[in-house]
C-alpha positions as CSV (number, residue, x, y, z in Angstrom):
1,M,54.9,-132.0,26.5
2,V,51.9,-132.3,28.5
3,C,50.1,-136.0,28.1
4,P,47.5,-136.8,26.8
5,K,45.7,-138.5,29.1
6,C,45.9,-136.7,32.6
7,G,46.9,-133.2,31.4
8,F,50.6,-133.1,33.3
9,E,53.6,-131.4,32.0
10,Q,56.5,-133.1,31.6
11,N,60.3,-133.5,29.1
12,E,60.0,-133.8,25.7
13,S,61.7,-137.2,25.9
14,N,59.6,-138.6,28.4
15,N,58.6,-142.0,26.7
16,E,55.6,-142.8,29.5
17,C,54.0,-140.0,31.7
18,N,55.4,-139.5,35.2
19,R,51.8,-139.8,36.5
20,C,49.8,-141.3,35.3
21,G,52.2,-144.1,33.4
22,I,50.7,-144.1,30.5
23,I,53.4,-145.7,27.3
24,F,52.3,-142.7,25.1
25,S,53.4,-144.5,21.9
26,K,50.9,-147.0,23.0
27,Y,48.6,-145.5,23.4
28,Y,48.4,-142.8,19.8
29,A,49.0,-146.4,18.7
30,A,45.9,-147.1,20.4
31,M,44.1,-143.8,19.3
32,E,44.7,-144.4,15.5
33,A,43.6,-147.4,15.8
34,T,40.3,-146.8,16.5
35,A,40.4,-143.1,15.0
36,G,41.7,-144.4,11.7
37,A,44.2,-141.0,12.2
38,N,47.1,-140.2,13.7
39,P,46.6,-137.6,16.3
40,R,50.3,-136.6,15.9
41,A,49.4,-135.8,12.0
42,G,47.1,-133.8,12.6
43,G,44.2,-136.4,11.8
44,S,40.7,-136.4,12.2
45,V,41.1,-137.1,14.9
46,R,43.4,-134.5,17.8
47,L,44.2,-134.9,21.7
48,E,43.6,-131.3,23.2
49,R,46.7,-130.5,24.5
50,K,46.2,-128.3,27.9
51,Q,48.3,-127.1,30.0
52,S,48.3,-128.9,33.9
53,S,50.7,-128.4,37.1
54,P,50.5,-131.5,39.1
55,D,48.6,-130.6,42.1
56,L,50.5,-132.5,45.5
57,W,48.4,-135.3,45.8
58,S,48.3,-137.1,42.0
59,S,51.7,-136.7,42.3
60,L,51.9,-139.0,46.2
61,N,49.7,-140.8,44.3
62,Y,51.4,-141.1,40.5
63,L,55.0,-142.2,43.4
64,L,53.1,-144.4,45.9
65,F,50.8,-146.1,43.7
66,R,51.8,-146.3,40.7
67,V,52.8,-149.7,38.4
68,D,54.3,-150.5,35.0
69,E,51.8,-151.1,32.3
70,D,53.5,-154.9,31.5
71,V,54.5,-156.3,34.9
72,N,57.1,-159.2,34.3
73,V,55.7,-162.3,36.4
74,F,59.0,-163.1,37.5
75,Y,59.0,-160.1,39.6
76,F,57.0,-160.8,40.9
77,A,56.0,-164.1,41.5
78,G,59.3,-161.9,44.3
79,R,57.5,-159.2,45.5
80,V,55.0,-161.9,46.3
81,A,56.9,-164.6,47.8
82,V,58.6,-161.1,50.2
83,L,55.2,-159.9,50.7
84,V,55.0,-163.6,51.9
85,L,57.7,-163.5,54.4
86,L,57.2,-160.3,56.0
87,L,53.7,-161.0,56.8
88,F,54.8,-164.7,58.0
89,Y,56.8,-162.4,60.4
90,F,54.4,-160.3,61.4
91,L,52.4,-162.3,62.5
92,K,55.1,-163.8,64.3
93,Y,55.3,-160.5,66.5
94,L,51.8,-160.8,66.5
95,V,51.8,-163.3,69.4
96,T,55.0,-162.4,71.0
97,S,55.6,-160.6,74.4
98,V,58.5,-157.7,74.1
99,E,60.3,-159.6,76.2
100,M,60.8,-161.8,73.7
101,A,60.2,-159.9,70.2
102,Y,64.3,-161.1,70.6
103,D,63.9,-164.5,69.1
104,V,62.0,-163.8,66.7
105,M,64.0,-162.4,63.6
106,P,67.8,-162.2,65.8
107,F,69.6,-162.0,62.1
108,M,67.4,-158.8,61.4
109,H,68.4,-157.7,65.2
110,L,72.4,-158.4,64.4
111,V,71.7,-156.2,60.8
112,N,70.3,-153.3,62.9
113,L,72.9,-153.2,65.7
114,P,75.4,-151.7,63.6
115,F,72.8,-149.0,62.2
116,H,72.2,-148.6,65.9
117,E,76.0,-148.2,66.5
118,A,76.5,-145.7,64.1
119,G,74.0,-143.6,65.0
120,H,75.0,-142.7,68.9
121,I,78.6,-141.9,66.7
122,I,76.6,-140.0,64.4
123,F,74.8,-137.9,66.7
124,S,76.9,-137.6,69.5
125,P,78.1,-133.6,68.5
126,F,74.7,-132.5,69.3
127,G,75.5,-134.2,73.5
128,R,75.5,-136.6,75.8
129,F,71.7,-137.2,76.2
130,I,71.1,-137.3,72.1
131,M,73.5,-139.6,71.4
132,F,71.6,-142.2,74.3
133,L,69.2,-141.2,71.8
134,G,70.8,-141.2,68.6
135,G,71.2,-144.9,68.6
136,T,68.0,-146.4,68.4
137,L,67.8,-143.2,66.3
138,G,69.9,-144.5,64.4
139,Q,68.8,-147.2,63.7
140,L,64.8,-145.8,63.2
141,L,66.0,-144.0,60.4
142,I,68.0,-146.0,58.1
143,P,64.8,-147.5,57.0
144,L,63.6,-144.9,56.3
145,I,65.9,-143.6,54.2
146,C,66.4,-146.7,52.0
147,A,62.8,-145.8,51.7
148,V,62.5,-142.0,50.3
149,A,64.8,-143.6,48.4
150,L,64.2,-146.0,46.9
151,L,60.4,-144.1,46.1
152,L,62.1,-140.5,45.1
153,T,64.7,-142.1,43.2
154,Y,63.8,-145.1,41.7
155,G,59.9,-145.1,41.7
156,Q,60.4,-148.6,43.7
157,N,57.2,-148.4,45.7
158,F,56.7,-152.1,46.8
159,G,60.7,-151.2,47.8
160,A,59.4,-148.7,49.4
161,A,57.1,-150.1,51.3
162,T,58.8,-153.3,53.0
163,C,61.1,-150.3,54.1
164,L,58.9,-148.9,55.7
165,W,57.3,-153.1,57.1
166,W,62.0,-152.7,58.5
167,V,61.1,-149.3,59.8
168,G,58.3,-151.3,61.8
169,Q,60.4,-153.7,62.7
170,N,62.8,-151.1,64.1
171,S,61.2,-150.2,66.9
172,I,59.9,-152.9,67.7
173,D,63.5,-154.5,68.2
174,V,64.3,-150.5,70.6
175,A,61.0,-152.0,72.6
176,P,62.8,-155.0,74.9
177,Y,66.0,-152.1,75.0
178,I,63.4,-149.5,76.9
179,N,61.6,-152.1,79.1
180,D,64.5,-153.3,80.6
181,A,66.0,-149.1,81.6
182,R,64.9,-150.7,85.0
183,A,65.7,-154.3,85.3
184,L,68.8,-153.4,83.9
185,D,69.2,-157.3,82.3
186,L,69.9,-157.3,79.2
187,I,73.2,-159.1,77.4
188,L,75.2,-155.3,76.4
189,L,77.2,-155.2,74.2
190,G,80.2,-156.4,74.5
191,G,78.8,-159.4,77.0
192,V,77.6,-157.2,79.6
193,T,74.1,-155.7,81.5
194,G,73.3,-152.6,82.3
195,K,74.1,-153.1,86.2
196,E,77.5,-153.8,85.2
197,T,78.0,-150.4,83.9
198,D,76.7,-147.1,84.4
199,G,73.7,-148.7,82.7
200,H,72.4,-148.6,78.8
201,D,70.6,-146.2,76.7
202,W,67.6,-146.4,77.5
203,E,68.0,-146.0,81.4
204,N,70.5,-143.2,80.8
205,I,66.6,-141.9,78.3
206,L,64.4,-142.0,80.8
207,R,66.1,-141.0,84.0
208,T,66.7,-137.9,82.4
209,L,63.3,-137.3,81.5
210,G,62.2,-138.4,84.4
211,W,60.2,-141.7,83.4
212,L,62.1,-144.3,84.0
213,K,58.8,-145.6,85.8
214,H,56.8,-145.9,82.8
215,D,60.1,-148.6,80.8
216,H,57.4,-150.7,80.6
217,F,54.3,-148.4,79.4
218,L,56.3,-147.5,76.6
219,A,58.2,-150.6,75.5
220,K,54.6,-151.9,74.5
221,L,53.7,-148.0,73.0
222,A,57.4,-149.0,70.6
223,Y,56.0,-152.4,70.5
224,T,52.1,-151.8,69.5
225,T,54.3,-148.7,66.5
226,G,55.8,-151.0,65.3
227,L,53.1,-153.4,64.4
228,L,50.5,-150.9,62.9
229,L,54.0,-150.2,60.3
230,M,53.8,-153.2,60.0
231,I,50.4,-152.8,58.7
232,L,50.7,-150.2,56.8
233,A,53.7,-151.3,55.0
234,L,51.2,-155.0,54.4
235,A,48.4,-153.5,53.4
236,W,50.6,-151.0,50.3
237,G,53.2,-153.0,49.7
238,G,49.9,-156.1,48.5
239,Y,47.4,-153.1,47.0
240,L,50.6,-152.7,45.0
241,L,50.5,-156.9,44.2
242,Y,46.8,-156.7,43.3
243,R,47.6,-153.1,41.2
244,Q,50.5,-155.6,38.9
245,F,48.6,-158.2,39.3
246,K,46.0,-157.1,36.4
247,N,49.3,-155.7,34.5
248,L,51.0,-158.9,34.3
249,D,53.0,-159.6,31.4
250,W,51.9,-163.6,30.0
């Protein structure tokens, strides 16, 4: 069938439009009330069913910004609480130095650590250099995969926005590690520093690339990138909540 409002073609069994989100039964009821006829039954008002295929922007707009027509108040309140919490930690990161980044959310560093270590194992077949880089790739890819899965599989764009914030947090989480490439003072997983072993991931990565002298610059770049991703995620989530507020089911 084709949506009578936006012309998006979809399954006949759908109760609501996959693009614009209208609920068909409510739409037809409203049309019947205003026109005095049932548009499905071919009364005095007929809806034009035009064949149309969705363009890329329309599909992205639907995925990223769609909200339910009737938003549960309690779900909305929970999402507001989550966004406020993310904003609070973003502001703490905003006024924290690269060296002190682990002190802002130490519990999240522990959450990210298993994904970091798993990344080494997953990427180890691709050579020593990629194995070292795989730790960072692992902790960046997991929240990104979660965001894509929430968005494409479940249509949970607010959840995807929080996962984007998590990607940013992981970028910040990597920054002190990069910053320590020359100093090797960080305590590693085994309870020793890089000086007491053969270095660590980012010392090996930057030494291989010949970029060891740029460790502080690259650390600040990773930190700034994380902040920018957080801003993008907060703006996305905030806009969704603004739209949801207008559709609250009181």
